[in-house]
C-alpha positions, 0 to 999 in steps of 0.5 A: 394764628396757629402755634406749635405746640410745646412738649411737657416733659416732665411734671411735679406737684405738692398741695395738700391733697399729696406730696407728689403728682400721683398721690394728688390725683389719687387722693382727687379720684379717692373724694379725699378733702384735707382742709382743717384749722390752720397748724403752722399759724395762728390768728386771733379772728374770732371765726376759725376758717380751715385751709388746706396746708401741706402738712407732711415733711417734704424736705426729703424731696428737695435737692438740698434741704438746708436751703436757708430761703421761704417754705415758698421757695423750698415747695417749688423746689421740690415740684421741679425736682419731681418734674426733672427726675419724671423728665429723665432729665440729667442735672448736669446735662441741663447746664449745658443747654439753654434752660430757663425758669418761669415761676409765678407766685402772688406774696410769696410769703413776703410777711411771713416774717412778723416776729422780726419786724415786731422785736424791730419795732419794739427796740431790740436788735433782732437776728438779721437771718429773716430779712436774708432769707427774704432776700434770697427768696425769688422763686425762679432765682432760687430754681435757677441757683440750685440747678445752675441754671443760666437761661432766662430768669423770670418770677410773674406776680400777676395774682391768681393767674400766676402759675398759668402765665409763668407756662404760657410765657415758658411755652412763648420762649420755647417757640421763640427759639431761645430756650432749648428746655423751660422750667415753668410754674407756680407755687405759694404758701400759707402765712397768718398774713394772707390768711386774714387778709382773705378774711377782711374781703369776707370771701373766704367760707368756715367750712370747706368750700363748695365751688358752683354749689348753691350754698357756696359761701367762698373760699379757702386758701391752701398752699402748693406749687407745680412745675412743668418741664416743657421742650423744644421739639428738637431737644425732645428728639434729641433726647428721646423721651416721650412727651406727657402732654403739649401746651397748645395754646394760651390766652391772657386777657384783662377785664379792665374792670375792677379790682376783685370782681370779674366782669359780670358779663364775661367778656375778658374770660370769653375772649382768653378762651377764644384767643386760647383755641385760635392759637391752639388750632382746636376747636371747642368742640374737641375739648374733652374737659374744663378745669375751672377756675371755681373758687367757690365765692358767689361772683367768680362762679355765676361768672364762669358758670355763664362763659362756659354754658356759652363757650363750651357747651355740654363740656364737662368741667370741675373744680380741683379746689375742693382738694387743694384749696386756692393756692393763689400764685401756684392755683394755675400751674397745679391746675394745669398740672393737674390737667395734663396727668389728667388726660394721660391717665383718662379720668377727671374727678368729681368737683368736691363740695359740689352737692346741691344745684344752683338753678341761677347757673346755666350748668354744674360741674361733675358730681362723679369721677369720668372716663374721658377719651378726647385728647384735649383739655382747657385749664383757665385761672381769674384773677384779682385785677382782672386777669383771666388766663387760659391753656388748652393742653392736649395728650 
């Protein structure tokens, strides 16, 4: 079953690596790593675990910087603004088309108003603005309101594959004729609640993460957002704007195995890759590279390396989480955005943090930047709950 390719006409991205797509790419190709102790919140934990925070002011990017919504939503709007500008869409013109919005997130930083609840439990009468802000902070709905879009609007909450699934669903809306265009991606911010939660699971590293490295001990959390503008071929022809890349295939499979641990045999990920390739019509040997999930946790990297060795042998792969951290619901979208952009650029970065080969893993990621000439790539996500989501992207 081959699916028709869906055009990507614009890309926006914001992360600790950069405030826009090209800033992120240049930072990664230069091997820059901005992993530091958290600044915007604190924790009483005895160990300070570093994170990848967006510390630069991005408010000037946002179309309406007075939005009374969460930081997660503001980053999503910032990424959407960049993507819309890159696609050369006229914002008023978008209102006259069937434009949908599909955004992935996880916690969406729902617990970032602790001070309100502390005051409430103390018998005080706290300002209700934090609650109003929370109720107004559905990321997809915020984008739809900001640009006055009346197409389908969906927020995907599917753990760490949320951004990948949002793009896959957005492409399905295009193929089914529901939409002329879709703003699809993911967004998530850091907060103390998430930070302490991952520490309690004992899967965070107190040093910069090292995906697939022999000494890896866990992940570093990050924050950010990425948005792709997906368009039907009729819309591309009408607007006469060249596509940056295309979504060729998408696969989504559940492990049905464990709440947080991937299946040791990688069966779910294998099936997701196989289904994404089948729907794309692209053969495995035509894949130029893989943007792996690569969190730096022992179990995830073991399973993923095993699957890549078996299903995509000899194909170079890397993880961008050594540059962005694990951005949770935004991760799949950020990685899809970077995969598309690196394909267009014809160069991919070294896998940050990797220096020592693990003899227990059958394959290792790139240690150096690499020029590529192929036209197709894979971006994959593994999620808590056993979710496996894979995109085949091409230029």
